[in-house]
C-alpha positions as a Markdown table, in Angstrom:
| # | Residue | x | y | z |
|---|---|---|---|---|
| 1 | Met | 181.0 | -17.3 | -39.2 |
| 2 | Ala | 180.3 | -17.0 | -42.1 |
| 3 | Glu | 177.3 | -17.8 | -42.4 |
| 4 | Ala | 176.1 | -15.9 | -39.5 |
| 5 | Thr | 177.7 | -13.4 | -41.8 |
| 6 | Ala | 176.6 | -14.5 | -45.4 |
| 7 | Asn | 172.4 | -14.6 | -43.3 |
| 8 | Gly | 173.2 | -10.8 | -43.2 |
| 9 | Leu | 174.0 | -11.3 | -38.7 |
| 10 | Gly | 177.6 | -9.6 | -38.5 |
| 11 | Gln | 179.0 | -11.0 | -35.6 |
| 12 | His | 177.7 | -9.2 | -32.8 |
| 13 | Ala | 174.0 | -10.9 | -33.1 |
| 14 | Leu | 175.9 | -13.9 | -33.2 |
| 15 | His | 177.6 | -13.6 | -29.6 |
| 16 | Ala | 174.2 | -12.5 | -28.1 |
| 17 | Ala | 171.9 | -15.5 | -29.3 |
| 18 | His | 174.5 | -17.8 | -28.3 |
| 19 | Glu | 174.7 | -15.7 | -24.5 |
| 20 | Ala | 170.4 | -14.8 | -24.1 |
| 21 | Pro | 170.1 | -18.8 | -22.9 |
| 22 | Ala | 172.6 | -18.6 | -20.5 |
| 23 | Thr | 171.3 | -16.0 | -18.7 |
| 24 | Gly | 168.4 | -17.8 | -18.1 |
| 25 | Val | 165.4 | -14.7 | -18.4 |
| 26 | Ala | 164.4 | -16.5 | -21.9 |
| 27 | Asp | 164.4 | -19.8 | -20.4 |
| 28 | Ala | 161.7 | -18.0 | -17.8 |
| 29 | Asp | 159.5 | -17.0 | -20.0 |
| 30 | Val | 158.7 | -20.2 | -22.2 |
| 31 | His | 159.2 | -22.9 | -19.9 |
| 32 | Gln | 158.8 | -22.8 | -16.0 |
| 33 | Glu | 159.8 | -26.2 | -14.0 |
| 34 | His | 158.5 | -26.2 | -10.5 |
| 35 | Pro | 160.4 | -28.3 | -7.3 |
| 36 | Ile | 158.1 | -31.6 | -6.7 |
| 37 | Lys | 158.8 | -29.9 | -3.0 |
| 38 | Leu | 156.6 | -27.2 | -3.2 |
| 39 | Tyr | 153.4 | -29.8 | -4.8 |
| 40 | Leu | 153.7 | -32.0 | -2.3 |
| 41 | Val | 153.8 | -28.8 | 0.1 |
| 42 | Val | 150.7 | -27.4 | -0.7 |
| 43 | Trp | 148.9 | -30.7 | -1.3 |
| 44 | Ala | 149.8 | -31.7 | 3.1 |
| 45 | Trp | 149.1 | -27.5 | 3.2 |
| 46 | Leu | 145.1 | -29.0 | 1.8 |
| 47 | Phe | 145.0 | -31.9 | 3.4 |
| 48 | Ile | 145.7 | -30.4 | 6.5 |
| 49 | Leu | 142.9 | -28.1 | 5.7 |
| 50 | Ser | 140.3 | -30.1 | 4.6 |
| 51 | Ala | 141.1 | -32.6 | 8.4 |
| 52 | Cys | 140.5 | -29.0 | 9.2 |
| 53 | Ser | 137.4 | -28.1 | 8.4 |
| 54 | Tyr | 135.9 | -32.2 | 8.9 |
| 55 | Met | 137.1 | -31.2 | 12.3 |
| 56 | Val | 134.6 | -28.6 | 12.7 |
| 57 | Asp | 131.9 | -30.7 | 12.0 |
| 58 | Tyr | 133.2 | -33.8 | 13.8 |
| 59 | Phe | 133.6 | -31.9 | 16.7 |
| 60 | Gly | 129.6 | -30.3 | 16.7 |
| 61 | Val | 131.0 | -26.2 | 16.3 |
| 62 | His | 127.8 | -24.8 | 15.2 |
| 63 | Gly | 126.1 | -21.0 | 14.8 |
| 64 | Tyr | 128.7 | -18.2 | 12.8 |
| 65 | Leu | 131.7 | -20.1 | 14.2 |
| 66 | Arg | 131.2 | -23.3 | 12.5 |
| 67 | Trp | 130.5 | -21.1 | 9.3 |
| 68 | Ser | 132.9 | -19.0 | 8.9 |
| 69 | Leu | 135.6 | -21.4 | 9.9 |
| 70 | Ile | 134.5 | -23.5 | 6.7 |
| 71 | Leu | 134.7 | -20.1 | 5.0 |
| 72 | Ile | 137.7 | -19.6 | 5.9 |
| 73 | Phe | 139.9 | -23.3 | 5.1 |
| 74 | Met | 137.6 | -22.7 | 2.0 |
| 75 | Met | 139.8 | -20.0 | 1.0 |
| 76 | Leu | 142.4 | -20.5 | 1.7 |
| 77 | Lys | 142.3 | -24.2 | 0.2 |
| 78 | Ala | 141.3 | -22.5 | -2.9 |
| 79 | Gly | 143.8 | -19.6 | -2.4 |
| 80 | Leu | 147.0 | -22.4 | -2.9 |
| 81 | Ile | 144.6 | -24.5 | -5.5 |
| 82 | Val | 145.0 | -21.2 | -7.4 |
| 83 | Ala | 148.3 | -19.3 | -6.3 |
| 84 | Val | 151.3 | -23.0 | -7.3 |
| 85 | Phe | 148.9 | -25.1 | -9.4 |
| 86 | Met | 146.6 | -22.7 | -11.5 |
| 87 | His | 150.2 | -21.0 | -11.5 |
| 88 | Met | 149.5 | -17.9 | -10.6 |
| 89 | Ala | 151.7 | -16.9 | -8.3 |
| 90 | Trp | 154.5 | -16.6 | -11.0 |
| 91 | Glu | 151.4 | -14.5 | -12.8 |
| 92 | Arg | 152.3 | -10.7 | -14.4 |
| 93 | Leu | 150.4 | -8.8 | -12.2 |
| 94 | Ala | 148.3 | -7.4 | -14.2 |
| 95 | Leu | 146.6 | -11.3 | -15.4 |
| 96 | Thr | 146.3 | -11.5 | -11.1 |
| 97 | Tyr | 144.9 | -8.3 | -10.8 |
| 98 | Ala | 142.2 | -10.2 | -13.7 |
| 99 | Ile | 141.1 | -12.6 | -10.9 |
| 100 | Ile | 141.6 | -11.9 | -8.1 |
| 101 | Leu | 139.8 | -8.4 | -7.9 |
| 102 | Pro | 136.5 | -8.9 | -9.3 |
| 103 | Pro | 135.9 | -12.3 | -6.2 |
| 104 | Val | 136.9 | -9.6 | -4.0 |
| 105 | Leu | 135.3 | -6.9 | -5.2 |
| 106 | Val | 131.7 | -8.9 | -5.1 |
| 107 | Leu | 132.4 | -9.7 | -1.2 |
| 108 | Val | 132.9 | -6.4 | -0.1 |
| 109 | Phe | 129.8 | -5.0 | -2.3 |
| 110 | Val | 127.8 | -8.5 | -0.5 |
| 111 | Ala | 129.4 | -7.2 | 3.3 |
| 112 | Met | 128.0 | -3.3 | 2.2 |
| 113 | Met | 124.6 | -5.1 | 1.2 |
| 114 | Val | 124.5 | -6.9 | 5.3 |
| 115 | Phe | 124.9 | -4.0 | 6.8 |
| 116 | Glu | 122.2 | -2.2 | 4.1 |
| 117 | Ala | 119.6 | -5.0 | 5.2 |
| 118 | Asp | 118.9 | -3.9 | 8.9 |
| 119 | Tyr | 118.5 | -0.2 | 7.8 |
| 120 | Thr | 116.5 | -1.3 | 5.0 |
| 121 | Leu | 113.8 | -3.7 | 7.2 |
| 122 | Leu | 113.2 | -0.9 | 9.9 |
| 123 | Thr | 112.4 | 1.6 | 6.9 |
| 124 | Arg | 109.9 | -1.5 | 5.6 |
| 125 | Thr | 108.6 | -1.8 | 9.1 |
| 126 | Ser | 108.5 | 2.0 | 10.1 |
| 127 | Phe | 106.4 | 2.6 | 6.9 |
| 128 | Phe | 104.5 | -0.2 | 6.2 |
| 129 | Gly | 103.9 | -1.5 | 9.0 |
| 130 | Ala | 105.1 | -4.1 | 10.9 |
| 131 | Gly | 102.8 | -7.3 | 8.9 |
| 132 | Pro | 99.1 | -8.9 | 9.2 |
C-alpha cells in the first residue's frame, strides 16, 4: 500500500485496479476464448451444406433451381466461415457493416442490372432493328 501511495496511486485507484479484471470487461476486450463445441458445430454444418451442394449435382438438378441451390449453399457456407472462423460475429457493428454492406450493395446493383437488361434489349431492338 505504501508503494501505491509513493507511485502516486491512491487507495481508490489501487482498489479499482484490482477489481477491473474481476468484472471480465477488460479481459473480454483483450482475449476471447470460444468453446471448441462452437467450432465443431460449425464444421459439421459446413460438412452438411457441402454434402447438400454435391447432392444437387448427384441428383441431376438442372436449370435455375440448380444454380439457385448451389448459390444458396455457397452463401450459407461463406456466412458461417466469416461469422465464426473470421470472428465477425463478435466484432463491432461498424466493422461488420464495413465488410458486409458493400457485397450486399453489389448484389442489389446486379439485380437492378438484370431487371434493366430486358428494357435495354427492348430499346435496342426497337430503335436499331433485330439485326442480320
